[in-house]
All heavy atoms as TSV, in Angstrom:
chain	resi	resn	atom	element	x	y	z
A	1	MET	N	N	-17.375	-0.130	3.247
A	1	MET	CA	C	-16.235	-0.472	2.418
A	1	MET	C	C	-15.123	-1.008	3.324
A	1	MET	O	O	-14.848	-0.449	4.371
A	1	MET	CB	C	-15.753	0.766	1.659
A	1	MET	CG	C	-14.521	0.502	0.862
A	1	MET	SD	S	-13.735	1.921	0.032
A	1	MET	CE	C	-15.042	2.955	-0.434
A	2	THR	N	N	-14.515	-2.087	2.909
A	2	THR	CA	C	-13.390	-2.676	3.632
A	2	THR	C	C	-12.092	-2.235	2.976
A	2	THR	O	O	-11.935	-2.346	1.761
A	2	THR	CB	C	-13.476	-4.207	3.606
A	2	THR	OG1	O	-14.719	-4.601	4.182
A	2	THR	CG2	C	-12.344	-4.830	4.372
A	3	ILE	N	N	-11.181	-1.730	3.767
A	3	ILE	CA	C	-9.895	-1.258	3.250
A	3	ILE	C	C	-8.799	-2.216	3.691
A	3	ILE	O	O	-8.728	-2.606	4.850
A	3	ILE	CB	C	-9.580	0.160	3.776
A	3	ILE	CG1	C	-10.699	1.134	3.422
A	3	ILE	CG2	C	-8.235	0.639	3.261
A	3	ILE	CD1	C	-10.886	1.368	1.963
A	4	ARG	N	N	-7.969	-2.605	2.754
A	4	ARG	CA	C	-6.800	-3.436	3.043
A	4	ARG	C	C	-5.557	-2.649	2.646
A	4	ARG	O	O	-5.637	-1.663	1.915
A	4	ARG	CB	C	-6.849	-4.743	2.245
A	4	ARG	CG	C	-7.997	-5.649	2.588
A	4	ARG	CD	C	-7.791	-6.365	3.862
A	4	ARG	NE	N	-6.696	-7.327	3.687
A	4	ARG	CZ	C	-6.391	-8.250	4.551
A	4	ARG	NH1	N	-7.059	-8.365	5.658
A	4	ARG	NH2	N	-5.403	-9.081	4.337
A	5	ALA	N	N	-4.414	-3.116	3.095
A	5	ALA	CA	C	-3.151	-2.471	2.750
A	5	ALA	C	C	-2.064	-3.521	2.645
A	5	ALA	O	O	-2.141	-4.579	3.255
A	5	ALA	CB	C	-2.770	-1.430	3.796
A	6	PHE	N	N	-1.079	-3.232	1.844
A	6	PHE	CA	C	0.119	-4.069	1.813
A	6	PHE	C	C	1.339	-3.164	1.745
A	6	PHE	O	O	1.261	-2.011	1.327
A	6	PHE	CB	C	0.086	-5.102	0.677
A	6	PHE	CG	C	0.039	-4.538	-0.705
A	6	PHE	CD1	C	1.195	-4.301	-1.423
A	6	PHE	CD2	C	-1.173	-4.262	-1.316
A	6	PHE	CE1	C	1.161	-3.790	-2.709
A	6	PHE	CE2	C	-1.228	-3.763	-2.600
A	6	PHE	CZ	C	-0.062	-3.524	-3.294
A	7	PHE	N	N	2.454	-3.695	2.216
A	7	PHE	CA	C	3.699	-2.950	2.268
A	7	PHE	C	C	4.634	-3.460	1.175
A	7	PHE	O	O	4.640	-4.643	0.854
A	7	PHE	CB	C	4.381	-3.144	3.628
A	7	PHE	CG	C	3.584	-2.600	4.771
A	7	PHE	CD1	C	2.684	-3.402	5.449
A	7	PHE	CD2	C	3.742	-1.288	5.176
A	7	PHE	CE1	C	1.954	-2.906	6.512
A	7	PHE	CE2	C	3.016	-0.781	6.230
A	7	PHE	CZ	C	2.120	-1.596	6.899
A	8	GLU	N	N	5.413	-2.556	0.653
A	8	GLU	CA	C	6.366	-2.910	-0.399
A	8	GLU	C	C	7.578	-1.992	-0.257
A	8	GLU	O	O	7.443	-0.840	0.136
A	8	GLU	CB	C	5.709	-2.713	-1.765
A	8	GLU	CG	C	6.473	-3.279	-2.928
A	8	GLU	CD	C	6.422	-4.797	-2.976
A	8	GLU	OE1	O	5.386	-5.380	-2.643
A	8	GLU	OE2	O	7.438	-5.387	-3.362
A	9	ALA	N	N	8.742	-2.502	-0.571
A	9	ALA	CA	C	9.959	-1.693	-0.619
A	9	ALA	C	C	10.574	-1.886	-1.989
A	9	ALA	O	O	10.642	-3.003	-2.500
A	9	ALA	CB	C	10.936	-2.120	0.461
A	10	ILE	N	N	10.991	-0.786	-2.602
A	10	ILE	CA	C	11.607	-0.867	-3.924
A	10	ILE	C	C	12.934	-0.117	-3.919
A	10	ILE	O	O	13.150	0.786	-3.127
A	10	ILE	CB	C	10.681	-0.299	-5.033
A	10	ILE	CG1	C	10.343	1.160	-4.769
A	10	ILE	CG2	C	9.420	-1.122	-5.157
A	10	ILE	CD1	C	9.607	1.826	-5.901
A	11	LYS	N	N	13.835	-0.549	-4.791
A	11	LYS	CA	C	15.138	0.093	-4.947
A	11	LYS	C	C	15.093	1.041	-6.139
A	11	LYS	O	O	14.521	0.730	-7.172
A	11	LYS	CB	C	16.232	-0.947	-5.198
A	11	LYS	CG	C	16.602	-1.741	-3.979
A	11	LYS	CD	C	17.459	-0.919	-3.064
A	11	LYS	CE	C	18.029	-1.791	-1.956
A	11	LYS	NZ	N	18.826	-1.033	-1.036
A	12	ILE	N	N	15.733	2.179	-5.979
A	12	ILE	CA	C	15.870	3.151	-7.059
A	12	ILE	C	C	17.316	3.082	-7.518
A	12	ILE	O	O	18.231	3.509	-6.809
A	12	ILE	CB	C	15.498	4.565	-6.574
A	12	ILE	CG1	C	14.067	4.553	-6.046
A	12	ILE	CG2	C	15.673	5.570	-7.694
A	12	ILE	CD1	C	13.668	5.801	-5.323
A	13	GLU	N	N	17.522	2.526	-8.672
A	13	GLU	CA	C	18.879	2.220	-9.141
A	13	GLU	C	C	19.730	3.463	-9.375
A	13	GLU	O	O	20.942	3.416	-9.244
A	13	GLU	CB	C	18.795	1.381	-10.416
A	13	GLU	CG	C	17.955	0.149	-10.213
A	13	GLU	CD	C	18.609	-1.094	-10.733
A	13	GLU	OE1	O	19.659	-1.009	-11.366
A	13	GLU	OE2	O	18.038	-2.161	-10.482
A	14	SER	N	N	19.102	4.589	-9.698
A	14	SER	CA	C	19.873	5.790	-10.004
A	14	SER	C	C	20.251	6.590	-8.755
A	14	SER	O	O	20.978	7.571	-8.856
A	14	SER	CB	C	19.083	6.684	-10.958
A	14	SER	OG	O	17.857	7.066	-10.353
A	15	ALA	N	N	19.769	6.183	-7.578
A	15	ALA	CA	C	20.067	6.903	-6.331
A	15	ALA	C	C	21.152	6.184	-5.538
A	15	ALA	O	O	21.351	4.985	-5.679
A	15	ALA	CB	C	18.797	7.029	-5.493
A	16	GLN	N	N	21.838	6.955	-4.701
A	16	GLN	CA	C	22.895	6.385	-3.874
A	16	GLN	C	C	22.338	6.023	-2.498
A	16	GLN	O	O	21.422	6.676	-1.993
A	16	GLN	CB	C	24.040	7.380	-3.713
A	16	GLN	CG	C	24.787	7.649	-4.995
A	16	GLN	CD	C	25.946	8.609	-4.767
A	16	GLN	OE1	O	26.121	9.146	-3.687
A	16	GLN	NE2	N	26.743	8.814	-5.800
A	17	SER	N	N	22.904	4.993	-1.909
A	17	SER	CA	C	22.518	4.559	-0.575
A	17	SER	C	C	22.819	5.680	0.422
A	17	SER	O	O	23.823	6.367	0.272
A	17	SER	CB	C	23.308	3.299	-0.224
A	17	SER	OG	O	22.950	2.841	1.036
A	18	PRO	N	N	22.011	5.927	1.392
A	18	PRO	CA	C	20.807	5.232	1.830
A	18	PRO	C	C	19.528	5.762	1.193
A	18	PRO	O	O	18.431	5.455	1.635
A	18	PRO	CB	C	20.799	5.496	3.337
A	18	PRO	CG	C	21.329	6.891	3.439
A	18	PRO	CD	C	22.382	6.982	2.358
A	19	TYR	N	N	19.640	6.576	0.148
A	19	TYR	CA	C	18.469	7.188	-0.476
A	19	TYR	C	C	17.956	6.397	-1.668
A	19	TYR	O	O	17.218	6.915	-2.490
A	19	TYR	CB	C	18.802	8.620	-0.892
A	19	TYR	CG	C	19.370	9.426	0.243
A	19	TYR	CD1	C	20.709	9.772	0.273
A	19	TYR	CD2	C	18.565	9.797	1.316
A	19	TYR	CE1	C	21.227	10.484	1.329
A	19	TYR	CE2	C	19.082	10.504	2.383
A	19	TYR	CZ	C	20.419	10.852	2.381
A	19	TYR	OH	O	20.929	11.549	3.431
A	20	ASP	N	N	18.331	5.129	-1.754
A	20	ASP	CA	C	17.957	4.306	-2.901
A	20	ASP	C	C	16.797	3.357	-2.604
A	20	ASP	O	O	16.452	2.527	-3.433
A	20	ASP	CB	C	19.164	3.506	-3.389
A	20	ASP	CG	C	19.676	2.532	-2.350
A	20	ASP	OD1	O	19.349	2.700	-1.157
A	20	ASP	OD2	O	20.413	1.615	-2.724
A	21	THR	N	N	16.182	3.482	-1.438
A	21	THR	CA	C	15.069	2.596	-1.073
A	21	THR	C	C	13.824	3.418	-0.798
A	21	THR	O	O	13.868	4.404	-0.066
A	21	THR	CB	C	15.420	1.771	0.175
A	21	THR	OG1	O	16.632	1.061	-0.067
A	21	THR	CG2	C	14.322	0.780	0.495
A	22	LEU	N	N	12.728	2.985	-1.393
A	22	LEU	CA	C	11.437	3.645	-1.211
A	22	LEU	C	C	10.508	2.659	-0.522
A	22	LEU	O	O	10.371	1.522	-0.964
A	22	LEU	CB	C	10.880	4.037	-2.580
A	22	LEU	CG	C	9.765	5.041	-2.633
A	22	LEU	CD1	C	10.239	6.393	-2.125
A	22	LEU	CD2	C	9.285	5.187	-4.056
A	23	HIS	N	N	9.917	3.068	0.593
A	23	HIS	CA	C	8.994	2.212	1.342
A	23	HIS	C	C	7.565	2.663	1.057
A	23	HIS	O	O	7.236	3.836	1.231
A	23	HIS	CB	C	9.289	2.284	2.843
A	23	HIS	CG	C	10.661	1.818	3.183
A	23	HIS	ND1	N	10.958	0.489	3.375
A	23	HIS	CD2	C	11.818	2.485	3.326
A	23	HIS	CE1	C	12.240	0.364	3.639
A	23	HIS	NE2	N	12.789	1.564	3.619
A	24	LEU	N	N	6.729	1.736	0.629
A	24	LEU	CA	C	5.359	2.061	0.248
A	24	LEU	C	C	4.364	1.326	1.129
A	24	LEU	O	O	4.588	0.184	1.512
A	24	LEU	CB	C	5.107	1.625	-1.201
A	24	LEU	CG	C	6.091	2.094	-2.255
A	24	LEU	CD1	C	5.841	1.355	-3.559
A	24	LEU	CD2	C	5.982	3.579	-2.444
A	25	LYS	N	N	3.266	1.976	1.439
A	25	LYS	CA	C	2.119	1.325	2.070
A	25	LYS	C	C	0.936	1.663	1.170
A	25	LYS	O	O	0.549	2.827	1.045
A	25	LYS	CB	C	1.891	1.840	3.488
A	25	LYS	CG	C	0.773	1.105	4.194
A	25	LYS	CD	C	0.664	1.553	5.650
A	25	LYS	CE	C	-0.362	0.750	6.401
A	25	LYS	NZ	N	-0.491	1.199	7.804
A	26	ILE	N	N	0.397	0.640	0.540
A	26	ILE	CA	C	-0.638	0.836	-0.471
A	26	ILE	C	C	-1.980	0.375	0.078
A	26	ILE	O	O	-2.140	-0.785	0.449
A	26	ILE	CB	C	-0.268	0.075	-1.755
A	26	ILE	CG1	C	1.087	0.583	-2.263
A	26	ILE	CG2	C	-1.357	0.216	-2.808
A	26	ILE	CD1	C	1.717	-0.241	-3.322
A	27	PHE	N	N	-2.937	1.302	0.140
A	27	PHE	CA	C	-4.290	1.013	0.616
A	27	PHE	C	C	-5.207	0.819	-0.580
A	27	PHE	O	O	-5.061	1.503	-1.595
A	27	PHE	CB	C	-4.829	2.186	1.441
A	27	PHE	CG	C	-4.081	2.437	2.717
A	27	PHE	CD1	C	-3.017	3.312	2.753
A	27	PHE	CD2	C	-4.451	1.803	3.882
A	27	PHE	CE1	C	-2.325	3.558	3.928
A	27	PHE	CE2	C	-3.776	2.038	5.070
A	27	PHE	CZ	C	-2.717	2.916	5.085
A	28	TYR	N	N	-6.170	-0.080	-0.457
A	28	TYR	CA	C	-7.129	-0.296	-1.534
A	28	TYR	C	C	-8.437	-0.858	-0.970
A	28	TYR	O	O	-8.442	-1.496	0.075
A	28	TYR	CB	C	-6.553	-1.247	-2.593
A	28	TYR	CG	C	-6.316	-2.660	-2.088
A	28	TYR	CD1	C	-7.266	-3.656	-2.305
A	28	TYR	CD2	C	-5.158	-2.994	-1.414
A	28	TYR	CE1	C	-7.060	-4.954	-1.850
A	28	TYR	CE2	C	-4.945	-4.284	-0.949
A	28	TYR	CZ	C	-5.890	-5.255	-1.172
A	28	TYR	OH	O	-5.695	-6.526	-0.716
A	29	PRO	N	N	-9.570	-0.605	-1.652
A	29	PRO	CA	C	-10.838	-1.210	-1.220
A	29	PRO	C	C	-10.816	-2.695	-1.555
A	29	PRO	O	O	-10.488	-3.085	-2.674
A	29	PRO	CB	C	-11.899	-0.458	-2.014
A	29	PRO	CG	C	-11.176	0.064	-3.194
A	29	PRO	CD	C	-9.756	0.278	-2.793
A	30	ALA	N	N	-11.162	-3.532	-0.581
A	30	ALA	CA	C	-11.061	-4.979	-0.767
A	30	ALA	C	C	-12.435	-5.623	-0.856
A	30	ALA	O	O	-13.422	-5.114	-0.335
A	30	ALA	CB	C	-10.287	-5.591	0.385
A	31	GLU	N	N	-12.469	-6.755	-1.545
A	31	GLU	CA	C	-13.694	-7.539	-1.673
A	31	GLU	C	C	-13.404	-8.954	-1.179
A	31	GLU	O	O	-12.703	-9.720	-1.833
A	31	GLU	CB	C	-14.160	-7.577	-3.129
A	31	GLU	CG	C	-15.411	-8.383	-3.326
A	31	GLU	CD	C	-15.856	-8.405	-4.770
A	31	GLU	OE1	O	-15.058	-8.074	-5.655
A	31	GLU	OE2	O	-17.002	-8.761	-4.999
A	32	PHE	N	N	-13.939	-9.296	-0.012
A	32	PHE	CA	C	-13.737	-10.628	0.543
A	32	PHE	C	C	-14.629	-11.617	-0.196
A	32	PHE	O	O	-15.817	-11.375	-0.386
A	32	PHE	CB	C	-14.077	-10.640	2.042
A	32	PHE	CG	C	-13.082	-9.892	2.866
A	32	PHE	CD1	C	-13.339	-8.604	3.290
A	32	PHE	CD2	C	-11.880	-10.476	3.211
A	32	PHE	CE1	C	-12.422	-7.908	4.047
A	32	PHE	CE2	C	-10.952	-9.796	3.978
A	32	PHE	CZ	C	-11.225	-8.505	4.392
A	33	ASN	N	N	-14.045	-12.734	-0.623
A	33	ASN	CA	C	-14.824	-13.731	-1.360
A	33	ASN	C	C	-14.600	-15.160	-0.850
A	33	ASN	O	O	-15.031	-16.109	-1.473
A	33	ASN	CB	C	-14.524	-13.644	-2.855
A	33	ASN	CG	C	-13.055	-13.819	-3.153
A	33	ASN	OD1	O	-12.287	-14.273	-2.324
A	33	ASN	ND2	N	-12.670	-13.446	-4.365
A	34	GLN	N	N	-13.896	-15.302	0.273
A	34	GLN	CA	C	-13.661	-16.607	0.903
A	34	GLN	C	C	-12.939	-17.606	-0.012
A	34	GLN	O	O	-13.136	-18.808	0.091
A	34	GLN	CB	C	-14.979	-17.223	1.393
A	34	GLN	CG	C	-15.783	-16.341	2.319
A	34	GLN	CD	C	-15.018	-15.970	3.588
A	34	GLN	OE1	O	-14.315	-16.792	4.146
A	34	GLN	NE2	N	-15.153	-14.734	4.025
A	35	SER	N	N	-12.098	-17.111	-0.906
A	35	SER	CA	C	-11.345	-17.990	-1.805
A	35	SER	C	C	-10.218	-18.678	-1.039
A	35	SER	O	O	-9.857	-18.291	0.080
A	35	SER	CB	C	-10.765	-17.193	-2.971
A	35	SER	OG	O	-9.754	-16.324	-2.504
A	36	ASP	N	N	-9.628	-19.711	-1.649
A	36	ASP	CA	C	-8.497	-20.413	-1.039
A	36	ASP	C	C	-7.301	-19.485	-0.842
A	36	ASP	O	O	-6.618	-19.556	0.172
A	36	ASP	CB	C	-8.083	-21.613	-1.892
A	36	ASP	CG	C	-9.092	-22.738	-1.828
A	36	ASP	OD1	O	-9.884	-22.775	-0.857
A	36	ASP	OD2	O	-9.100	-23.588	-2.748
A	37	THR	N	N	-7.052	-18.614	-1.818
A	37	THR	CA	C	-5.930	-17.678	-1.714
A	37	THR	C	C	-6.131	-16.741	-0.535
A	37	THR	O	O	-5.198	-16.455	0.214
A	37	THR	CB	C	-5.790	-16.863	-3.013
A	37	THR	OG1	O	-5.667	-17.760	-4.111
A	37	THR	CG2	C	-4.577	-15.960	-2.968
A	38	GLU	N	N	-7.356	-16.290	-0.365
A	38	GLU	CA	C	-7.666	-15.407	0.755
A	38	GLU	C	C	-7.528	-16.131	2.086
A	38	GLU	O	O	-6.935	-15.614	3.037
A	38	GLU	CB	C	-9.087	-14.876	0.594
A	38	GLU	CG	C	-9.524	-13.914	1.657
A	38	GLU	CD	C	-10.943	-13.464	1.418
A	38	GLU	OE1	O	-11.279	-13.089	0.291
A	38	GLU	OE2	O	-11.724	-13.515	2.381
A	39	GLN	N	N	-8.048	-17.334	2.163
A	39	GLN	CA	C	-8.013	-18.103	3.408
A	39	GLN	C	C	-6.599	-18.549	3.779
A	39	GLN	O	O	-6.219	-18.506	4.943
A	39	GLN	CB	C	-8.916	-19.343	3.284
A	39	GLN	CG	C	-10.385	-19.021	3.112
A	39	GLN	CD	C	-10.965	-18.340	4.345
A	39	GLN	OE1	O	-10.689	-18.751	5.464
A	39	GLN	NE2	N	-11.742	-17.307	4.133
A	40	ASN	N	N	-5.809	-18.971	2.805
A	40	ASN	CA	C	-4.480	-19.529	3.079
A	40	ASN	C	C	-3.370	-18.485	3.163
A	40	ASN	O	O	-2.404	-18.675	3.896
A	40	ASN	CB	C	-4.117	-20.566	2.020
A	40	ASN	CG	C	-5.051	-21.757	2.050
A	40	ASN	OD1	O	-5.591	-22.102	3.096
A	40	ASN	ND2	N	-5.255	-22.373	0.901
A	41	PHE	N	N	-3.477	-17.414	2.376
A	41	PHE	CA	C	-2.384	-16.444	2.294
A	41	PHE	C	C	-2.763	-15.037	2.715
A	41	PHE	O	O	-1.915	-14.159	2.792
A	41	PHE	CB	C	-1.822	-16.404	0.865
A	41	PHE	CG	C	-1.317	-17.738	0.396
A	41	PHE	CD1	C	-2.035	-18.474	-0.528
A	41	PHE	CD2	C	-0.136	-18.258	0.890
A	41	PHE	CE1	C	-1.584	-19.705	-0.964
A	41	PHE	CE2	C	0.327	-19.494	0.461
A	41	PHE	CZ	C	-0.393	-20.221	-0.465
A	42	GLY	N	N	-4.060	-14.777	2.937
A	42	GLY	CA	C	-4.498	-13.444	3.328
A	42	GLY	C	C	-4.495	-12.436	2.205
A	42	GLY	O	O	-4.543	-11.238	2.443
A	43	ILE	N	N	-4.439	-12.917	0.963
A	43	ILE	CA	C	-4.446	-12.028	-0.197
A	43	ILE	C	C	-5.895	-11.781	-0.600
A	43	ILE	O	O	-6.602	-12.693	-1.000
A	43	ILE	CB	C	-3.655	-12.622	-1.373
A	43	ILE	CG1	C	-2.204	-12.847	-0.944
A	43	ILE	CG2	C	-3.743	-11.728	-2.591
A	43	ILE	CD1	C	-1.381	-13.627	-1.950
A	44	VAL	N	N	-6.339	-10.530	-0.458
A	44	VAL	CA	C	-7.718	-10.167	-0.745
A	44	VAL	C	C	-7.735	-9.304	-2.001
A	44	VAL	O	O	-7.035	-8.287	-2.066
A	44	VAL	CB	C	-8.337	-9.400	0.441
A	44	VAL	CG1	C	-9.781	-9.057	0.161
A	44	VAL	CG2	C	-8.210	-10.207	1.721
A	45	PRO	N	N	-8.528	-9.670	-3.011
A	45	PRO	CA	C	-8.547	-8.888	-4.245
A	45	PRO	C	C	-9.210	-7.527	-4.056
A	45	PRO	O	O	-10.001	-7.323	-3.129
A	45	PRO	CB	C	-9.346	-9.767	-5.205
A	45	PRO	CG	C	-10.199	-10.606	-4.330
A	45	PRO	CD	C	-9.425	-10.822	-3.070
A	46	ALA	N	N	-8.894	-6.613	-4.958
A	46	ALA	CA	C	-9.496	-5.279	-4.932
A	46	ALA	C	C	-10.953	-5.364	-5.369
A	46	ALA	O	O	-11.327	-6.204	-6.182
A	46	ALA	CB	C	-8.728	-4.345	-5.857
A	47	ASP	N	N	-11.769	-4.485	-4.811
A	47	ASP	CA	C	-13.184	-4.407	-5.167
A	47	ASP	C	C	-13.311	-3.575	-6.438
A	47	ASP	O	O	-13.205	-2.352	-6.412
A	47	ASP	CB	C	-13.971	-3.778	-4.018
A	47	ASP	CG	C	-15.461	-3.768	-4.258
A	47	ASP	OD1	O	-15.905	-4.203	-5.339
A	47	ASP	OD2	O	-16.188	-3.329	-3.356
A	48	ILE	N	N	-13.538	-4.231	-7.557
A	48	ILE	CA	C	-13.595	-3.570	-8.861
A	48	ILE	C	C	-14.746	-2.575	-8.933
A	48	ILE	O	O	-14.694	-1.595	-9.676
A	48	ILE	CB	C	-13.725	-4.626	-9.990
A	48	ILE	CG1	C	-12.560	-5.607	-9.922
A	48	ILE	CG2	C	-13.764	-3.967	-11.357
A	48	ILE	CD1	C	-11.201	-4.989	-10.120
A	49	ALA	N	N	-15.802	-2.774	-8.141
A	49	ALA	CA	C	-16.947	-1.859	-8.156
A	49	ALA	C	C	-16.550	-0.458	-7.697
A	49	ALA	O	O	-17.239	0.509	-8.012
A	49	ALA	CB	C	-18.060	-2.409	-7.270
A	50	GLU	N	N	-15.451	-0.343	-6.967
A	50	GLU	CA	C	-14.987	0.958	-6.478
A	50	GLU	C	C	-14.029	1.647	-7.457
A	50	GLU	O	O	-13.562	2.747	-7.181
A	50	GLU	CB	C	-14.300	0.799	-5.122
A	50	GLU	CG	C	-15.185	0.229	-4.037
A	50	GLU	CD	C	-16.299	1.175	-3.638
A	50	GLU	OE1	O	-16.119	2.405	-3.726
A	50	GLU	OE2	O	-17.365	0.682	-3.231
A	51	ALA	N	N	-13.714	1.016	-8.578
A	51	ALA	CA	C	-12.779	1.584	-9.556
A	51	ALA	C	C	-13.425	2.754	-10.283
A	51	ALA	O	O	-14.640	2.819	-10.384
A	51	ALA	CB	C	-12.363	0.503	-10.548
A	52	PRO	N	N	-12.675	3.676	-10.802
A	52	PRO	CA	C	-11.213	3.789	-10.748
A	52	PRO	C	C	-10.765	4.274	-9.372
A	52	PRO	O	O	-11.451	5.044	-8.717
A	52	PRO	CB	C	-10.889	4.807	-11.825
A	52	PRO	CG	C	-12.086	5.680	-11.903
A	52	PRO	CD	C	-13.261	4.781	-11.579
A	53	PHE	N	N	-9.618	3.793	-8.971
A	53	PHE	CA	C	-9.094	4.110	-7.655
A	53	PHE	C	C	-8.278	5.400	-7.703
A	53	PHE	O	O	-7.423	5.546	-8.570
A	53	PHE	CB	C	-8.200	2.984	-7.139
A	53	PHE	CG	C	-8.871	1.635	-7.148
A	53	PHE	CD1	C	-8.298	0.564	-7.799
A	53	PHE	CD2	C	-10.084	1.443	-6.519
A	53	PHE	CE1	C	-8.911	-0.674	-7.804
A	53	PHE	CE2	C	-10.707	0.212	-6.515
A	53	PHE	CZ	C	-10.122	-0.853	-7.166
A	54	PRO	N	N	-8.510	6.325	-6.781
A	54	PRO	CA	C	-7.676	7.537	-6.751
A	54	PRO	C	C	-6.284	7.195	-6.219
A	54	PRO	O	O	-6.120	6.236	-5.468
A	54	PRO	CB	C	-8.416	8.453	-5.780
A	54	PRO	CG	C	-9.177	7.540	-4.905
A	54	PRO	CD	C	-9.533	6.343	-5.747
A	55	VAL	N	N	-5.319	7.963	-6.608
A	55	VAL	CA	C	-3.949	7.782	-6.132
A	55	VAL	C	C	-3.564	9.022	-5.348
A	55	VAL	O	O	-3.690	10.142	-5.829
A	55	VAL	CB	C	-2.966	7.577	-7.310
A	55	VAL	CG1	C	-1.526	7.528	-6.811
A	55	VAL	CG2	C	-3.327	6.323	-8.068
A	56	VAL	N	N	-3.115	8.817	-4.120
A	56	VAL	CA	C	-2.669	9.902	-3.255
A	56	VAL	C	C	-1.277	9.549	-2.766
A	56	VAL	O	O	-1.047	8.442	-2.297
A	56	VAL	CB	C	-3.618	10.087	-2.047
A	56	VAL	CG1	C	-3.123	11.200	-1.145
A	56	VAL	CG2	C	-5.034	10.347	-2.513
A	57	ILE	N	N	-0.362	10.474	-2.884
A	57	ILE	CA	C	1.010	10.243	-2.450
A	57	ILE	C	C	1.311	11.170	-1.282
A	57	ILE	O	O	1.160	12.382	-1.391
A	57	ILE	CB	C	2.011	10.485	-3.600
A	57	ILE	CG1	C	1.691	9.552	-4.757
A	57	ILE	CG2	C	3.444	10.307	-3.110
A	57	ILE	CD1	C	2.490	9.814	-6.004
A	58	PHE	N	N	1.716	10.577	-0.154
A	58	PHE	CA	C	2.109	11.343	1.025
A	58	PHE	C	C	3.619	11.292	1.168
A	58	PHE	O	O	4.220	10.241	1.043
A	58	PHE	CB	C	1.505	10.744	2.302
A	58	PHE	CG	C	0.043	10.995	2.451
A	58	PHE	CD1	C	-0.870	9.996	2.196
A	58	PHE	CD2	C	-0.425	12.220	2.875
A	58	PHE	CE1	C	-2.214	10.198	2.341
A	58	PHE	CE2	C	-1.775	12.452	3.032
A	58	PHE	CZ	C	-2.678	11.439	2.766
A	59	PHE	N	N	4.204	12.430	1.464
A	59	PHE	CA	C	5.619	12.491	1.816
A	59	PHE	C	C	5.716	13.020	3.232
A	59	PHE	O	O	5.015	13.974	3.587
A	59	PHE	CB	C	6.384	13.426	0.873
A	59	PHE	CG	C	6.511	12.900	-0.511
A	59	PHE	CD1	C	5.652	13.326	-1.513
A	59	PHE	CD2	C	7.483	11.970	-0.827
A	59	PHE	CE1	C	5.764	12.844	-2.790
A	59	PHE	CE2	C	7.603	11.478	-2.112
A	59	PHE	CZ	C	6.745	11.911	-3.100
A	60	ASN	N	N	6.575	12.387	4.042
A	60	ASN	CA	C	6.711	12.884	5.402
A	60	ASN	C	C	7.402	14.234	5.399
A	60	ASN	O	O	8.208	14.535	4.530
A	60	ASN	CB	C	7.452	11.873	6.273
A	60	ASN	CG	C	8.838	11.587	5.776
A	60	ASN	OD1	O	9.061	11.486	4.580
A	60	ASN	ND2	N	9.775	11.458	6.680
A	61	GLY	N	N	7.042	15.050	6.375
A	61	GLY	CA	C	7.606	16.387	6.481
A	61	GLY	C	C	8.598	16.484	7.621
A	61	GLY	O	O	8.965	15.492	8.252
A	62	ILE	N	N	9.005	17.687	7.906
A	62	ILE	CA	C	9.951	17.930	8.989
A	62	ILE	C	C	9.218	17.784	10.316
A	62	ILE	O	O	8.104	18.270	10.481
A	62	ILE	CB	C	10.560	19.338	8.853
A	62	ILE	CG1	C	11.369	19.412	7.565
A	62	ILE	CG2	C	11.424	19.691	10.054
A	62	ILE	CD1	C	11.875	20.780	7.238
A	63	ASN	N	N	9.834	17.093	11.265
A	63	ASN	CA	C	9.287	16.871	12.606
A	63	ASN	C	C	7.929	16.170	12.574
A	63	ASN	O	O	7.070	16.417	13.409
A	63	ASN	CB	C	9.166	18.190	13.374
A	63	ASN	CG	C	10.508	18.833	13.585
A	63	ASN	OD1	O	11.515	18.153	13.742
A	63	ASN	ND2	N	10.537	20.145	13.572
A	64	CYS	N	N	7.728	15.324	11.611
A	64	CYS	CA	C	6.454	14.604	11.485
A	64	CYS	C	C	6.759	13.180	11.031
A	64	CYS	O	O	7.290	12.967	9.946
A	64	CYS	CB	C	5.562	15.310	10.467
A	64	CYS	SG	S	3.934	14.594	10.318
A	65	SER	N	N	6.411	12.213	11.875
A	65	SER	CA	C	6.693	10.824	11.518
A	65	SER	C	C	5.640	10.297	10.555
A	65	SER	O	O	4.552	10.865	10.425
A	65	SER	CB	C	6.720	9.957	12.767
A	65	SER	OG	O	5.420	9.875	13.321
A	66	LEU	N	N	5.937	9.196	9.887
A	66	LEU	CA	C	4.987	8.593	8.958
A	66	LEU	C	C	3.713	8.147	9.657
A	66	LEU	O	O	2.627	8.153	9.077
A	66	LEU	CB	C	5.632	7.390	8.257
A	66	LEU	CG	C	6.737	7.730	7.283
A	66	LEU	CD1	C	7.370	6.444	6.762
A	66	LEU	CD2	C	6.219	8.546	6.146
A	67	ASN	N	N	3.804	7.753	10.928
A	67	ASN	CA	C	2.627	7.310	11.673
A	67	ASN	C	C	1.596	8.416	11.833
A	67	ASN	O	O	0.406	8.132	12.003
A	67	ASN	CB	C	3.039	6.781	13.053
A	67	ASN	CG	C	3.903	5.548	12.931
A	67	ASN	OD1	O	3.891	4.875	11.916
A	67	ASN	ND2	N	4.653	5.266	13.972
A	68	SER	N	N	2.018	9.638	11.792
A	68	SER	CA	C	1.080	10.758	11.939
A	68	SER	C	C	0.073	10.825	10.795
A	68	SER	O	O	-1.010	11.339	10.965
A	68	SER	CB	C	1.848	12.077	12.004
A	68	SER	OG	O	2.716	12.095	13.099
A	69	TYR	N	N	0.419	10.300	9.650
A	69	TYR	CA	C	-0.478	10.354	8.491
A	69	TYR	C	C	-1.556	9.282	8.544
A	69	TYR	O	O	-2.521	9.356	7.814
A	69	TYR	CB	C	0.313	10.203	7.197
A	69	TYR	CG	C	1.224	11.377	6.945
A	69	TYR	CD1	C	2.596	11.245	7.026
A	69	TYR	CD2	C	0.691	12.619	6.640
A	69	TYR	CE1	C	3.417	12.319	6.799
A	69	TYR	CE2	C	1.510	13.701	6.415
A	69	TYR	CZ	C	2.875	13.553	6.491
A	69	TYR	OH	O	3.690	14.612	6.277
A	70	GLN	N	N	-1.394	8.279	9.378
A	70	GLN	CA	C	-2.405	7.231	9.474
A	70	GLN	C	C	-3.597	7.747	10.218
A	70	GLN	O	O	-4.688	7.344	10.101
A	70	GLN	CB	C	-1.843	5.993	10.138
A	70	GLN	CG	C	-0.804	5.330	9.291
A	70	GLN	CD	C	-0.301	4.038	9.915
A	70	GLN	OE1	O	-0.841	3.554	10.877
A	70	GLN	NE2	N	0.751	3.496	9.351
């Protein structure tokens, strides 16, 4: 299985700065198909054969950086 990831940042309108930004790293099983979108932009679609995809949410703890979870 090939795993891909993309990063995203979102704003939480009801929170005050600096706690109004959420940084996400989303992993998913990918299916390479040599399409133009994949070749030109690096966008690889999810492998539907692996669906449904589980969702796991990690929160960093005290004295533990986000890199430790990788």
